[in-house]
C-alpha positions as a Markdown table, in Angstrom:
| # | Residue | x | y | z |
|---|---|---|---|---|
| 1 | Unk | 50.8 | -66.6 | 61.5 |
| 2 | Unk | 49.5 | -69.9 | 62.9 |
| 3 | Unk | 49.5 | -68.4 | 66.4 |
| 4 | Unk | 47.4 | -65.4 | 65.2 |
| 5 | Unk | 44.9 | -67.8 | 63.5 |
| 6 | Unk | 44.7 | -69.9 | 66.7 |
| 7 | Unk | 44.1 | -66.8 | 68.9 |
| 8 | Unk | 41.3 | -65.6 | 66.6 |
| 9 | Unk | 39.7 | -69.0 | 66.2 |
| 10 | Unk | 39.6 | -69.8 | 69.9 |
| 11 | Unk | 38.3 | -66.3 | 70.7 |
| 12 | Unk | 35.5 | -66.5 | 68.2 |
| 13 | Unk | 34.4 | -70.0 | 69.3 |
| 14 | Unk | 33.9 | -68.6 | 72.8 |
| 15 | Unk | 31.8 | -65.8 | 71.5 |
| 16 | Unk | 28.2 | -66.0 | 72.7 |
| 17 | Unk | 26.8 | -65.0 | 69.2 |
| 18 | Unk | 28.6 | -67.8 | 67.5 |
| 19 | Unk | 27.5 | -70.3 | 70.2 |
| 20 | Unk | 23.9 | -69.1 | 69.7 |
| 21 | Unk | 24.3 | -69.4 | 65.9 |
| 22 | Unk | 25.5 | -72.9 | 66.3 |
| 23 | Unk | 22.7 | -73.8 | 68.6 |
| 24 | Unk | 20.0 | -72.4 | 66.3 |
| 25 | Unk | 21.4 | -74.2 | 63.3 |
| 26 | Unk | 21.4 | -77.4 | 65.3 |
| 27 | Unk | 17.8 | -77.0 | 66.5 |
| 28 | Unk | 16.6 | -76.1 | 63.0 |
| 29 | Unk | 18.5 | -79.0 | 61.4 |
| 30 | Unk | 17.5 | -81.7 | 63.9 |
| 31 | Unk | 13.9 | -80.6 | 64.0 |
| 32 | Unk | 13.7 | -80.5 | 60.2 |
| 33 | Unk | 14.7 | -84.1 | 60.0 |
| 34 | Unk | 12.6 | -85.1 | 63.0 |
| 35 | Unk | 9.3 | -83.5 | 62.0 |
| 36 | Unk | 9.3 | -84.6 | 58.3 |
| 37 | Unk | 8.4 | -88.0 | 57.0 |
| 38 | Unk | 11.3 | -88.2 | 54.6 |
| 39 | Unk | 14.8 | -86.7 | 54.5 |
| 40 | Unk | 14.1 | -84.9 | 51.2 |
| 41 | Unk | 11.7 | -82.5 | 52.9 |
| 42 | Unk | 14.2 | -81.9 | 55.8 |
| 43 | Unk | 16.9 | -81.2 | 53.2 |
| 44 | Unk | 14.8 | -78.5 | 51.5 |
| 45 | Unk | 14.2 | -76.9 | 54.9 |
| 46 | Unk | 17.9 | -76.9 | 55.6 |
| 47 | Unk | 18.5 | -75.5 | 52.1 |
| 48 | Unk | 16.6 | -72.4 | 53.0 |
| 49 | Unk | 18.7 | -72.0 | 56.1 |
| 50 | Unk | 21.9 | -72.3 | 54.1 |
| 51 | Unk | 20.7 | -69.8 | 51.5 |
| 52 | Unk | 19.4 | -67.1 | 53.9 |
| 53 | Unk | 20.5 | -67.5 | 57.5 |
| 54 | Unk | 24.1 | -68.7 | 57.0 |
| 55 | Unk | 25.1 | -65.8 | 54.6 |
| 56 | Unk | 23.5 | -63.1 | 56.8 |
| 57 | Unk | 25.2 | -64.3 | 60.0 |
| 58 | Unk | 28.5 | -64.9 | 58.3 |
| 59 | Unk | 28.8 | -61.4 | 56.7 |
| 60 | Unk | 27.3 | -59.5 | 59.7 |
| 61 | Unk | 29.4 | -61.2 | 62.4 |
| 62 | Unk | 32.6 | -61.0 | 60.4 |
| 63 | Unk | 32.1 | -57.3 | 59.6 |
| 64 | Unk | 31.3 | -56.4 | 63.3 |
| 65 | Unk | 34.3 | -58.5 | 64.5 |
| 66 | Unk | 36.7 | -56.7 | 62.2 |
| 67 | Unk | 35.6 | -53.3 | 63.3 |
| 68 | Unk | 35.7 | -54.4 | 67.0 |
| 69 | Unk | 39.2 | -55.8 | 66.4 |
| 70 | Unk | 40.6 | -52.5 | 65.1 |
| 71 | Unk | 43.0 | -52.0 | 68.1 |
| 72 | Unk | 44.2 | -55.6 | 67.8 |
| 73 | Unk | 44.9 | -55.1 | 64.1 |
| 74 | Unk | 46.8 | -51.9 | 64.9 |
| 75 | Unk | 48.8 | -53.8 | 67.5 |
| 76 | Unk | 49.7 | -56.5 | 65.0 |
| 77 | Unk | 50.7 | -53.8 | 62.4 |
| 78 | Unk | 53.2 | -52.4 | 65.0 |
| 79 | Unk | 55.0 | -55.7 | 65.0 |
| 80 | Unk | 57.4 | -56.9 | 62.3 |
| 81 | Unk | 54.7 | -58.8 | 60.5 |
| 82 | Unk | 53.7 | -58.3 | 56.8 |
| 83 | Unk | 50.3 | -56.9 | 56.2 |
| 84 | Unk | 49.5 | -59.8 | 53.9 |
| 85 | Unk | 50.0 | -62.3 | 56.7 |
| 86 | Unk | 47.9 | -60.3 | 59.2 |
| 87 | Unk | 45.0 | -60.0 | 56.8 |
| 88 | Unk | 45.2 | -63.6 | 55.7 |
| 89 | Unk | 45.4 | -64.8 | 59.4 |
| 90 | Unk | 42.3 | -62.8 | 60.2 |
| 91 | Unk | 40.5 | -64.3 | 57.3 |
| 92 | Unk | 41.5 | -67.8 | 58.1 |
| 93 | Unk | 40.6 | -67.4 | 61.7 |
| 94 | Unk | 37.2 | -66.0 | 61.0 |
| 95 | Unk | 36.5 | -68.4 | 58.2 |
| 96 | Unk | 37.5 | -71.5 | 60.1 |
| 97 | Unk | 35.3 | -70.5 | 63.1 |
| 98 | Unk | 32.3 | -69.8 | 60.9 |
| 99 | Unk | 32.8 | -73.1 | 59.0 |
| 100 | Unk | 33.2 | -74.9 | 62.4 |
| 101 | Unk | 30.0 | -73.4 | 63.7 |
| 102 | Unk | 28.1 | -74.4 | 60.5 |
| 103 | Unk | 29.5 | -77.9 | 60.7 |
| 104 | Unk | 28.6 | -78.5 | 64.3 |
| 105 | Unk | 25.2 | -76.9 | 63.9 |
| 106 | Unk | 24.0 | -78.2 | 60.5 |
| 107 | Unk | 26.8 | -80.5 | 59.2 |
| 108 | Unk | 26.5 | -83.2 | 61.8 |
| 109 | Unk | 22.7 | -83.6 | 61.4 |
| 110 | Unk | 23.2 | -83.7 | 57.6 |
| 111 | Unk | 25.8 | -86.5 | 57.9 |
| 112 | Unk | 23.7 | -88.5 | 60.3 |
| 113 | Unk | 20.3 | -88.2 | 58.5 |
| 114 | Unk | 21.5 | -87.8 | 54.9 |
| 115 | Unk | 24.8 | -89.6 | 54.5 |
| 116 | Unk | 24.7 | -89.5 | 50.7 |
| 117 | Unk | 25.8 | -87.3 | 47.9 |
| 118 | Unk | 23.1 | -84.7 | 48.6 |
| 119 | Unk | 23.9 | -84.4 | 52.2 |
| 120 | Unk | 27.6 | -84.0 | 51.5 |
| 121 | Unk | 26.9 | -81.5 | 48.7 |
| 122 | Unk | 24.8 | -79.4 | 51.1 |
| 123 | Unk | 27.6 | -79.6 | 53.7 |
| 124 | Unk | 30.3 | -78.4 | 51.1 |
| 125 | Unk | 28.1 | -75.7 | 49.7 |
| 126 | Unk | 27.2 | -74.4 | 53.2 |
| 127 | Unk | 30.9 | -74.2 | 54.1 |
| 128 | Unk | 31.6 | -72.3 | 50.8 |
| 129 | Unk | 28.7 | -69.9 | 51.4 |
| 130 | Unk | 30.3 | -69.2 | 54.9 |
| 131 | Unk | 33.6 | -68.5 | 53.3 |
| 132 | Unk | 32.2 | -66.3 | 50.5 |
| 133 | Unk | 30.3 | -64.0 | 52.9 |
| 134 | Unk | 33.2 | -63.8 | 55.3 |
| 135 | Unk | 35.3 | -62.6 | 52.2 |
| 136 | Unk | 32.6 | -60.1 | 51.3 |
| 137 | Unk | 32.6 | -58.9 | 54.9 |
| 138 | Unk | 36.4 | -58.2 | 54.7 |
| 139 | Unk | 35.7 | -56.2 | 51.5 |
| 140 | Unk | 32.9 | -54.3 | 53.2 |
| 141 | Unk | 34.9 | -53.4 | 56.3 |
| 142 | Unk | 37.9 | -52.2 | 54.3 |
| 143 | Unk | 35.9 | -49.8 | 52.2 |
| 144 | Unk | 35.1 | -47.5 | 55.0 |
| 145 | Unk | 36.3 | -46.7 | 58.6 |
| 146 | Unk | 32.7 | -45.9 | 59.7 |
| 147 | Unk | 31.3 | -48.9 | 61.5 |
| 148 | Unk | 27.7 | -48.0 | 60.7 |
| 149 | Unk | 28.4 | -47.6 | 57.0 |
| 150 | Unk | 30.4 | -50.9 | 56.9 |
| 151 | Unk | 27.6 | -52.8 | 58.6 |
| 152 | Unk | 25.1 | -51.1 | 56.2 |
| 153 | Unk | 27.2 | -52.2 | 53.2 |
| 154 | Unk | 27.2 | -55.8 | 54.5 |
| 155 | Unk | 23.4 | -55.8 | 55.0 |
| 156 | Unk | 22.8 | -54.4 | 51.6 |
| 157 | Unk | 25.2 | -57.0 | 50.1 |
| 158 | Unk | 23.3 | -59.8 | 51.7 |
| 159 | Unk | 19.9 | -58.3 | 50.8 |
| 160 | Unk | 21.0 | -57.9 | 47.1 |
| 161 | Unk | 22.1 | -61.5 | 46.7 |
| 162 | Unk | 19.4 | -63.1 | 48.8 |
| 163 | Unk | 16.3 | -61.1 | 47.6 |
| 164 | Unk | 16.9 | -58.4 | 45.0 |
| 165 | Unk | 19.0 | -60.3 | 42.5 |
| 166 | Unk | 16.2 | -62.6 | 41.4 |
| 167 | Unk | 13.9 | -59.6 | 41.1 |
| 168 | Unk | 16.5 | -58.0 | 38.8 |
| 169 | Unk | 16.8 | -61.1 | 36.7 |
| 170 | Unk | 13.0 | -61.3 | 36.3 |
| 171 | Unk | 13.0 | -57.6 | 35.3 |
| 172 | Unk | 15.6 | -58.3 | 32.6 |
| 173 | Unk | 13.6 | -61.3 | 31.4 |
| 174 | Unk | 10.4 | -59.2 | 31.0 |
| 175 | Unk | 12.3 | -56.4 | 29.3 |
| 176 | Unk | 14.1 | -58.6 | 26.8 |
| 177 | Unk | 11.4 | -61.4 | 26.5 |
| 178 | Unk | 11.4 | -61.0 | 22.7 |
| 179 | Unk | 15.1 | -61.9 | 22.4 |
| 180 | Unk | 16.9 | -65.2 | 22.9 |
| 181 | Unk | 18.6 | -64.4 | 26.2 |
| 182 | Unk | 18.9 | -67.9 | 27.6 |
| 183 | Unk | 22.7 | -68.0 | 27.3 |
| 184 | Unk | 22.9 | -64.5 | 28.8 |
| 185 | Unk | 20.9 | -65.7 | 31.8 |
| 186 | Unk | 23.5 | -68.4 | 32.5 |
| 187 | Unk | 26.2 | -65.6 | 32.6 |
| 188 | Unk | 24.0 | -63.4 | 34.8 |
| 189 | Unk | 23.6 | -66.3 | 37.3 |
| 190 | Unk | 27.3 | -66.3 | 37.9 |
| 191 | Unk | 27.0 | -62.9 | 39.6 |
| 192 | Unk | 25.1 | -64.4 | 42.6 |
| 193 | Unk | 26.8 | -66.9 | 44.9 |
| 194 | Unk | 23.4 | -67.7 | 46.5 |
| 195 | Unk | 21.9 | -68.7 | 43.1 |
| 196 | Unk | 25.0 | -70.8 | 42.4 |
| 197 | Unk | 24.7 | -72.5 | 45.7 |
| 198 | Unk | 21.0 | -73.2 | 45.1 |
| 199 | Unk | 21.9 | -74.7 | 41.7 |
| 200 | Unk | 24.6 | -76.9 | 43.3 |
| 201 | Unk | 22.2 | -78.5 | 45.7 |
| 202 | Unk | 19.1 | -78.7 | 43.6 |
| 203 | Unk | 20.9 | -80.3 | 40.7 |
| 204 | Unk | 21.5 | -83.2 | 43.2 |
| 205 | Unk | 18.0 | -83.1 | 44.6 |
| 206 | Unk | 16.5 | -82.8 | 41.1 |
| 207 | Unk | 13.7 | -80.5 | 42.3 |
| 208 | Unk | 13.5 | -78.3 | 39.2 |
| 209 | Unk | 10.5 | -76.3 | 40.5 |
| 210 | Unk | 12.6 | -74.9 | 43.3 |
| 211 | Unk | 15.4 | -73.7 | 41.0 |
| 212 | Unk | 13.8 | -70.7 | 39.5 |
| 213 | Unk | 14.1 | -69.6 | 35.9 |
| 214 | Unk | 17.8 | -69.0 | 35.9 |
| 215 | Unk | 18.6 | -72.3 | 37.6 |
| 216 | Unk | 16.5 | -74.2 | 35.1 |
| 217 | Unk | 18.3 | -72.6 | 32.2 |
| 218 | Unk | 21.6 | -73.3 | 33.8 |
| 219 | Unk | 20.8 | -77.0 | 34.1 |
| 220 | Unk | 19.4 | -77.3 | 30.6 |
| 221 | Unk | 22.4 | -75.4 | 29.0 |
| 222 | Unk | 25.3 | -77.1 | 30.8 |
| 223 | Unk | 23.9 | -80.4 | 31.8 |
| 224 | Unk | 24.2 | -81.8 | 35.3 |
| 225 | Unk | 27.9 | -82.7 | 35.4 |
| 226 | Unk | 29.2 | -79.7 | 33.6 |
| 227 | Unk | 26.9 | -77.3 | 35.3 |
| 228 | Unk | 27.9 | -78.6 | 38.7 |
| 229 | Unk | 31.6 | -78.2 | 37.9 |
| 230 | Unk | 31.3 | -74.7 | 36.5 |
| 231 | Unk | 29.1 | -73.5 | 39.4 |
| 232 | Unk | 31.5 | -75.0 | 41.9 |
| 233 | Unk | 34.5 | -73.2 | 40.3 |
| 234 | Unk | 32.5 | -69.9 | 40.3 |
| 235 | Unk | 31.8 | -70.3 | 44.0 |
| 236 | Unk | 35.5 | -70.7 | 44.6 |
| 237 | Unk | 36.1 | -67.5 | 42.7 |
| 238 | Unk | 33.5 | -65.7 | 44.9 |
| 239 | Unk | 35.8 | -66.5 | 47.8 |
| 240 | Unk | 39.1 | -65.6 | 46.1 |
| 241 | Unk | 38.2 | -62.4 | 44.3 |
| 242 | Unk | 36.6 | -60.3 | 47.2 |
| 243 | Unk | 39.4 | -61.4 | 49.6 |
| 244 | Unk | 42.1 | -60.5 | 47.1 |
| 245 | Unk | 40.5 | -57.1 | 46.5 |
| 246 | Unk | 40.3 | -56.4 | 50.2 |
| 247 | Unk | 43.9 | -57.6 | 50.7 |
| 248 | Unk | 45.1 | -55.1 | 48.1 |
| 249 | Unk | 43.2 | -52.3 | 49.7 |
| 250 | Unk | 44.5 | -53.3 | 53.2 |
| 251 | Unk | 48.1 | -53.2 | 52.0 |
| 252 | Unk | 47.7 | -49.7 | 50.7 |
| 253 | Unk | 45.4 | -48.3 | 53.4 |
| 254 | Unk | 46.8 | -45.8 | 55.9 |
| 255 | Unk | 45.6 | -47.0 | 59.3 |
């Protein structure tokens, strides 16, 4: 299992797309801190990168990599290795490589320019977002054998969480504006890992105007400490649940 993880990890780190992704993250991060007068403005710029660029690259690259590795997976299945170990090794290899790319591209600038609780929180949340969307990529790729459909599912998943989810929340708010739905909005927020990540960071930055309606309610209802703990646990569940579902399907799938 460790050998498979090592092979995948080293193979991905040499991939030109991952190298370009790391370089772009580094350029955006260093330039954000270099061009702004204070680190808070640079942190907000990197926040947008974490919430939009990192999820898109993570889910797309992982989905394409899994489809391109179909022959390698079939070769592993022909060996006396349990399917659970194969799928877990693929997940760990991809996750570690995407986390390493994020750390080298955005993590190092964060630690150098914002070595406080906010910078560390952004680093942790960025790594979690990478893990979450790799897990969602595994689920997308196992749902269909068609590569085009799998990539389409991944793009639609990112599009829903990055853009459409907030629109859906606003629609619900307008439709049920006559009812006390604040507590319900807290529950709805749990269905978007990107919103949860935004709350994690902005609770530390204390920039309430950037949080949106659902984030403001989440903060007011739970309070800073409790809201942070709950959102962190929910982010962890967003990694575990999609991967476990994909693992169950992979065990029962006839390849």
